[in-house]
C-alpha positions in Angstrom: -1.2 13.0 13.8 -1.8 11.0 10.7 -5.0 9.2 10.0 -4.3 5.6 9.4 -5.3 5.6 5.7 -3.4 8.7 4.8 -0.3 7.3 6.6 -0.6 4.1 4.6 -0.9 6.1 1.4 2.1 8.2 2.4 4.2 5.2 3.2 3.2 3.6 -0.1 4.2 6.7 -2.0 7.5 6.8 -0.1 8.2 3.2 -1.0 7.5 3.9 -4.6 9.7 6.9 -4.5 12.5 4.9 -2.9 12.0 2.1 -5.4 12.3 4.5 -8.3 15.4 6.1 -6.9 17.1 2.8 -6.1 15.9 0.5 -9.0 15.5 2.8 -12.0 19.3 3.7 -12.0 20.0 0.0 -12.1 17.7 -0.5 -15.0 19.4 2.3 -16.9 22.8 0.7 -16.2 21.7 -2.7 -17.4 19.9 -1.2 -20.5 23.3 -0.4 -22.1 
């Protein structure tokens, strides 16, 4: 069982990770 705060932190980190994996490649594509 997660504590609520640790779960929120985990989900936030997961969103940041997904954001980096999805968005950063786009930024590299458009930087050319």
